[in-house]
C-alpha positions as CSV (number, residue, x, y, z in Angstrom):
1,M,71.5,-53.4,-20.1
2,K,74.5,-51.1,-19.4
3,K,73.7,-49.1,-22.5
4,Y,70.1,-48.7,-21.2
5,L,71.2,-47.5,-17.8
6,K,73.6,-45.1,-19.3
7,S,70.8,-43.6,-21.5
8,V,68.6,-43.2,-18.5
9,L,71.3,-41.6,-16.5
10,S,72.1,-39.2,-19.3
11,L,68.5,-38.2,-19.7
12,T,68.2,-37.7,-15.9
13,I,71.3,-35.4,-15.9
14,I,70.0,-33.5,-19.0
15,C,66.6,-33.0,-17.4
16,A,68.2,-31.8,-14.2
17,V,70.4,-29.3,-16.0
18,V,67.5,-28.1,-18.1
19,A,65.3,-27.7,-15.0
20,G,68.1,-25.8,-13.3
21,L,68.5,-23.5,-16.3
22,L,64.7,-22.9,-16.5
23,A,64.6,-22.1,-12.8
24,G,67.4,-19.7,-13.2
25,V,65.7,-18.1,-16.2
26,N,62.4,-18.0,-14.3
27,S,64.0,-16.3,-11.4
28,V,65.2,-13.6,-13.7
29,T,62.1,-13.3,-16.0
30,A,59.3,-13.7,-13.4
31,P,59.8,-10.4,-11.8
32,L,60.0,-8.8,-15.2
33,I,56.8,-10.4,-16.3
34,E,55.0,-9.5,-13.1
35,K,56.3,-5.9,-13.5
36,N,55.0,-5.8,-17.1
37,Q,51.6,-7.2,-16.1
38,A,51.3,-4.6,-13.3
39,A,52.2,-1.9,-15.7
40,A,49.6,-3.0,-18.2
41,A,47.0,-3.1,-15.4
42,N,48.1,0.3,-14.3
43,D,47.7,1.6,-17.8
44,A,44.1,0.3,-17.9
45,L,43.3,2.1,-14.7
46,L,44.8,5.3,-16.1
47,V,42.3,5.2,-19.0
48,V,39.4,6.0,-16.6
49,M,41.5,8.0,-14.1
50,P,44.2,9.8,-16.0
51,D,45.5,11.7,-13.0
52,G,45.6,8.7,-10.7
53,S,48.8,7.2,-9.3
54,D,50.0,4.4,-7.0
55,F,46.9,2.2,-7.5
56,Q,46.4,-0.4,-4.9
57,P,43.9,-3.3,-4.9
58,V,41.1,-3.1,-2.4
59,D,40.1,-6.2,-0.3
60,L,36.4,-6.5,-1.3
61,T,35.7,-9.0,1.5
62,A,36.1,-6.2,4.0
63,Y,33.1,-4.3,2.6
64,E,29.5,-4.9,1.5
65,L,29.4,-3.6,-2.0
66,P,27.0,-4.0,-4.9
67,E,27.3,-7.4,-6.7
68,T,28.3,-5.8,-9.9
69,V,31.7,-4.8,-8.3
70,T,34.3,-7.5,-9.1
71,E,37.5,-5.5,-8.5
72,A,38.4,-2.2,-6.8
73,Y,41.5,-0.1,-6.6
74,S,42.4,2.9,-4.5
75,E,44.8,5.6,-5.6
76,A,47.0,8.1,-3.9
77,G,44.7,11.1,-4.5
78,G,41.8,9.4,-2.6
79,G,40.0,8.2,-5.8
80,H,38.9,4.7,-6.7
81,V,38.6,2.6,-9.9
82,F,36.1,-0.2,-10.1
83,K,35.7,-3.1,-12.4
84,L,32.1,-4.0,-12.8
85,T,30.2,-6.9,-14.5
86,T,26.5,-6.5,-15.5
87,S,24.0,-7.6,-18.0
88,G,22.5,-5.4,-20.7
89,Y,20.8,-6.9,-23.8
90,G,23.4,-9.7,-23.4
91,S,25.3,-11.0,-20.5
92,N,28.8,-10.2,-19.1
93,M,29.2,-6.6,-19.9
94,V,32.4,-5.6,-18.2
95,I,33.0,-2.0,-17.4
96,M,35.9,0.0,-15.8
97,C,34.9,3.2,-14.0
98,G,37.0,5.8,-12.2
99,V,35.6,7.9,-9.3
100,D,37.7,10.7,-7.9
101,A,37.9,11.8,-4.2
102,S,35.0,14.2,-4.6
103,G,32.7,11.4,-5.8
104,V,32.6,12.3,-9.5
105,V,33.1,9.9,-12.4
106,T,36.5,10.6,-14.1
107,G,35.9,8.0,-16.9
108,A,34.1,4.9,-17.8
109,V,34.9,2.3,-20.6
110,C,33.4,-1.0,-21.6
111,L,36.1,-3.6,-21.7
112,S,34.0,-6.4,-23.2
113,S,30.3,-7.2,-23.9
114,N,27.9,-9.3,-25.9
115,E,25.7,-6.3,-26.9
116,T,24.3,-6.0,-30.5
117,L,24.1,-2.3,-31.1
118,S,27.6,-1.3,-29.9
119,Q,26.2,1.7,-27.9
120,E,28.2,0.5,-24.9
121,K,31.4,1.4,-26.7
122,T,30.8,5.2,-26.4
123,Y,28.2,5.6,-23.7
124,G,30.8,5.9,-21.0
125,E,31.7,9.4,-22.3
126,T,28.2,10.7,-21.4
127,L,28.7,9.7,-17.8
128,K,31.9,11.7,-17.1
129,G,31.3,14.2,-14.4
130,A,28.2,12.4,-13.0
131,A,27.8,12.0,-9.2
132,A,25.6,9.7,-7.1
133,D,22.9,12.3,-6.9
134,T,23.0,13.3,-10.6
135,I,23.6,10.1,-12.5
136,E,19.9,9.3,-12.9
137,S,19.5,12.4,-15.0
138,V,21.9,11.1,-17.6
139,A,19.7,10.0,-20.5
140,T,19.9,6.4,-21.9
141,V,20.2,5.9,-25.7
142,S,17.0,5.5,-27.7
143,G,16.8,2.0,-29.1
144,A,19.4,0.7,-26.6
145,T,17.7,1.4,-23.3
146,M,18.5,-2.0,-21.8
147,T,22.2,-1.7,-22.7
148,T,22.8,1.9,-21.7
149,G,20.4,1.6,-18.7
150,S,22.4,-1.3,-17.3
151,Y,25.6,0.6,-18.0
152,R,24.4,3.6,-16.1
153,D,23.2,1.4,-13.2
154,A,26.6,-0.2,-13.0
155,V,28.4,3.2,-12.9
156,K,25.9,4.2,-10.2
157,D,27.1,1.1,-8.2
158,A,30.6,2.4,-8.6
159,L,29.7,5.8,-7.3
160,N,27.9,4.2,-4.3
161,S,30.9,1.9,-3.7
162,A,33.2,4.9,-3.6
163,I,31.1,6.4,-0.9
164,I,31.3,3.2,1.1
165,L,35.0,2.8,0.7
166,G,35.3,6.5,1.8
167,G,33.6,5.6,5.1
168,G,30.1,6.8,4.1
169,S,26.8,5.0,4.2
170,V,24.5,4.3,1.3
171,D,21.6,1.9,0.6
172,I,22.8,-0.4,-2.1
173,R,19.7,-2.5,-2.3
174,S,17.9,-2.9,-5.6
175,E,14.3,-1.6,-6.0
176,E,13.2,-5.2,-5.9
177,Q,15.1,-5.8,-2.6
178,I,13.7,-2.7,-1.1
179,L,10.1,-3.7,-2.1
180,A,10.6,-7.2,-0.7
181,D,12.0,-5.8,2.6
182,N,9.1,-3.4,3.0
183,L,6.5,-6.1,2.3
184,L,8.1,-8.5,4.8
185,A,8.3,-5.7,7.4
186,A,4.6,-5.0,7.0
187,L,3.6,-8.6,7.2
188,P,6.3,-10.7,9.0
189,A,4.2,-13.8,8.8
190,G,4.5,-13.7,4.9
191,D,7.3,-15.0,2.9
192,T,7.3,-14.0,-0.8
193,F,4.6,-11.8,-2.3
194,T,2.7,-11.5,-5.6
195,E,1.1,-8.3,-6.7
196,M,-2.7,-8.6,-7.1
197,F,-4.5,-7.4,-10.2
198,I,-7.0,-5.0,-8.6
199,H,-10.3,-4.9,-10.4
200,E,-12.3,-2.8,-8.0
201,A,-11.9,0.9,-7.4
202,L,-10.2,1.2,-4.0
203,T,-9.8,4.4,-1.9
204,D,-6.2,5.5,-1.1
205,V,-4.7,2.2,-2.2
206,S,-2.0,2.1,-5.0
207,A,-1.1,-1.6,-4.9
208,V,-1.9,-4.8,-3.1
209,Y,0.5,-7.7,-2.6
210,T,-0.6,-11.1,-1.4
211,A,1.6,-13.4,0.6
212,D,2.2,-16.6,-1.3
213,N,2.0,-18.7,1.9
214,G,-1.6,-17.4,2.6
215,A,-0.6,-15.3,5.6
216,G,-2.5,-12.2,4.3
217,S,-1.8,-9.2,2.2
218,V,0.1,-5.9,2.2
219,Y,-1.8,-2.8,1.1
220,V,0.2,0.2,-0.2
221,T,-1.2,3.6,0.3
222,G,0.7,6.5,-1.3
223,E,3.6,6.3,-3.7
224,G,7.3,6.8,-3.9
225,E,9.1,7.8,-0.7
226,E,5.7,8.7,0.8
227,A,4.3,5.1,0.4
228,L,3.1,3.4,3.5
229,F,3.0,-0.4,3.6
230,V,0.2,-1.8,5.7
231,G,0.0,-5.5,6.6
232,V,-3.4,-7.2,6.7
233,G,-3.8,-10.7,8.1
234,A,-5.8,-13.5,6.5
235,D,-8.7,-12.5,8.7
236,G,-8.8,-9.0,7.0
237,K,-7.5,-7.2,10.1
238,V,-4.6,-4.7,9.9
239,V,-1.5,-6.0,11.8
240,S,0.7,-3.0,11.2
241,D,1.1,-0.2,13.7
242,V,-0.6,2.6,11.7
243,P,-2.9,5.6,12.5
244,A,-6.5,4.7,13.3
245,D,-7.9,6.4,10.2
246,V,-5.5,4.5,8.0
247,K,-6.3,1.2,9.7
248,A,-10.1,1.8,9.3
249,N,-9.7,2.6,5.6
250,I,-7.4,-0.3,4.8
251,E,-9.7,-2.8,6.5
252,A,-12.7,-1.4,4.6
253,Q,-10.8,-1.7,1.3
254,A,-9.7,-5.3,2.2
255,A,-13.4,-6.1,2.8
256,V,-14.2,-4.8,-0.7
257,L,-11.6,-7.0,-2.4
258,T,-12.6,-10.1,-0.3
259,A,-16.2,-9.8,-1.3
260,S,-15.5,-9.0,-5.0
261,T,-16.3,-11.6,-7.6
262,L,-15.8,-11.8,-11.4
263,T,-18.4,-13.0,-13.8
264,E,-17.9,-13.4,-17.6
265,A,-20.2,-10.9,-19.2
266,D,-22.8,-11.7,-21.8
267,I,-21.5,-10.2,-25.0
268,S,-24.0,-11.8,-27.4
269,G,-25.4,-9.3,-29.8
270,I,-22.6,-6.8,-29.1
271,E,-20.0,-6.3,-31.9
272,L,-16.8,-5.9,-29.9
273,P,-13.6,-4.3,-31.3
274,K,-11.2,-6.7,-33.0
275,G,-8.7,-8.2,-30.6
276,V,-11.0,-8.2,-27.6
277,E,-10.9,-11.8,-26.1
278,K,-13.1,-11.7,-23.0
279,V,-15.1,-9.3,-20.9
280,Y,-15.9,-9.7,-17.2
281,K,-18.2,-7.8,-14.9
282,T,-17.2,-7.4,-11.2
283,S,-19.6,-7.5,-8.3
284,G,-18.8,-3.8,-7.8
285,G,-20.1,-2.9,-11.2
286,N,-16.7,-2.6,-12.9
287,Y,-15.3,-4.3,-15.9
288,V,-12.2,-6.4,-16.8
289,V,-11.3,-6.6,-20.5
290,E,-8.8,-9.0,-22.0
291,V,-7.5,-7.6,-25.3
292,K,-4.7,-8.3,-27.7
293,G,-2.6,-5.4,-29.1
294,N,-0.7,-5.4,-32.4
295,G,2.8,-4.1,-31.5
296,F,6.1,-4.7,-33.3
297,G,5.5,-8.5,-33.2
298,I,2.7,-8.0,-35.7
299,N,3.5,-4.8,-37.5
300,G,7.3,-4.9,-37.4
301,D,9.6,-5.0,-40.4
302,E,10.4,-8.6,-41.3
303,Y,14.1,-7.6,-41.6
304,Y,14.2,-7.4,-37.8
305,N,12.5,-10.7,-37.3
306,P,9.2,-9.8,-35.4
307,S,7.8,-12.6,-33.3
308,G,4.4,-12.6,-35.1
309,E,2.7,-12.6,-31.7
310,P,0.4,-9.9,-30.3
311,I,0.7,-8.3,-26.8
312,E,-1.9,-9.7,-24.4
313,I,-3.2,-7.1,-22.0
314,K,-5.7,-7.0,-19.1
315,V,-7.5,-3.8,-18.2
316,A,-9.8,-3.1,-15.3
317,L,-12.2,-0.2,-15.7
318,T,-15.0,1.5,-13.9
319,A,-18.4,1.8,-15.5
320,D,-17.6,5.3,-16.6
321,G,-14.4,4.2,-18.4
322,T,-11.8,5.2,-15.9
323,I,-8.9,2.7,-15.8
324,I,-8.5,1.1,-12.5
325,N,-5.6,-1.2,-13.4
326,C,-3.6,-2.3,-16.5
327,L,-1.3,-5.3,-16.8
328,T,0.8,-6.9,-19.6
329,V,-0.1,-10.6,-19.4
330,Y,2.1,-11.7,-22.3
331,Q,4.5,-10.1,-24.8
332,S,7.1,-11.2,-27.3
333,E,8.3,-7.8,-28.4
334,T,12.0,-7.1,-29.2
335,E,14.0,-8.0,-26.1
336,G,15.6,-4.9,-24.5
337,I,13.4,-2.5,-26.5
338,G,9.7,-3.2,-27.0
339,S,9.8,-5.8,-24.2
340,A,9.7,-2.8,-21.8
341,C,5.9,-3.0,-22.2
342,A,6.0,-5.7,-19.6
343,D,7.5,-3.3,-17.0
344,K,5.1,-1.8,-14.5
345,A,6.8,1.6,-15.1
346,F,5.2,1.5,-18.5
347,Y,1.8,-0.2,-18.2
348,G,1.2,1.4,-14.8
349,Q,1.0,4.8,-16.5
350,F,-2.5,4.0,-17.7
351,N,-3.9,3.6,-14.2
352,G,-6.4,6.4,-13.3
353,R,-6.7,7.6,-16.9
354,D,-9.8,7.6,-19.2
355,E,-10.7,8.3,-22.8
356,S,-9.6,11.8,-22.6
357,N,-6.0,11.2,-21.6
358,Y,-5.0,7.5,-21.9
359,K,-2.8,8.3,-24.9
360,D,-0.8,10.9,-22.9
361,I,1.7,8.4,-21.5
362,D,5.5,8.3,-22.0
363,A,6.4,6.1,-25.0
364,I,8.9,3.3,-24.8
365,S,12.2,4.7,-26.2
366,G,12.8,3.2,-29.7
367,A,9.6,1.2,-29.7
368,T,7.0,3.3,-31.4
369,L,5.1,0.3,-32.9
370,T,4.9,-1.4,-29.5
371,T,3.7,1.8,-27.7
372,N,1.1,2.7,-30.3
373,G,-0.2,-0.9,-30.5
374,Y,-0.5,-1.0,-26.7
375,K,-2.4,2.3,-26.6
376,T,-4.7,1.2,-29.3
377,A,-5.5,-2.0,-27.3
378,V,-6.2,0.1,-24.2
379,G,-8.5,2.3,-26.2
380,K,-10.4,-0.8,-27.3
381,A,-10.9,-1.7,-23.7
382,I,-12.4,1.7,-23.0
383,E,-14.6,1.3,-26.1
384,V,-15.9,-2.1,-24.7
385,V,-17.1,-0.4,-21.5
386,K,-19.0,2.2,-23.5
387,L,-20.6,-0.6,-25.5
388,M,-21.5,-2.5,-22.4
389,E,-23.0,0.6,-20.8
390,G,-24.8,1.5,-23.9
391,V,-23.1,4.9,-24.3
392,A,-21.1,4.1,-27.5
């Protein structure tokens, strides 16, 4: 028993001595480790801001910055360095970006990513010298639009954040947030909204969004910064404060949509182009054609694993073949490349076009097969209307 107690006592003394030594060593090494870590962090900041000095962390809780900003540092010359996290083709693309006191990008590097084409490794070089009002003009890389587009957007967030940290004001909302805010302002009784597929030719209306709770709709007249959002209640009456002529027109267009019906057309005896699924006639004398297009999913090189699925498209046209509306209903093209055919920025280009110019749209960068297959399908929809009207 005495031997056991002696052993325990010895171990206790040894542990105490070791703990004391470790504490002493830690008191000496901890400041050195902290200093080395700070130096390493400082070196990383200098990569994107070579002339920077005396970097200090910024308390992000004191500002409302874009969600991509995860860290920020100020430096003695009035510049800032931002660490940003975004998603390109993959998730968690981490970027470091420097912005000098004049609001110009001094450098941008990708620290880590899950991208497949490695364009993010060098794309930051093209962004040097960009400012908040010029960065949109920097081109993305063909075939890596999603990766480089997300990279550019993140750097734009850094530029906007630098303005905010400098005491300025900038709208950091995304396009989706701005649209949602405009819709809710026009129809406060609504909640969330879904864009309507318009199949009748409307006057001075570029889009219609219906409230998911049944409170009514929002009609958009004009485009871009000139767009006017007009709320219409479930009873078809304008609820927004707009000029009398705008109110009268919107209520008239709302009445057209409310009265409109779709009837599946009789296509017996008509040899339709291959890929056309269904044809509908509207009560206003227009047509809706459902057609499948052979993009990369059908015509792609097997080496790149095409999906084997066509693009499903819906096109509304007047009786003379003018496109009222175009929509990608389904696609399984290459993610981050051909999948852009599902973006309104692409399919919306066909609206208002006809047989003479429907091919004159901007192609999807790096997705020739997708673009050409889509245009061919739209051309078939136009051909269907000619057949139905007996002019083919």
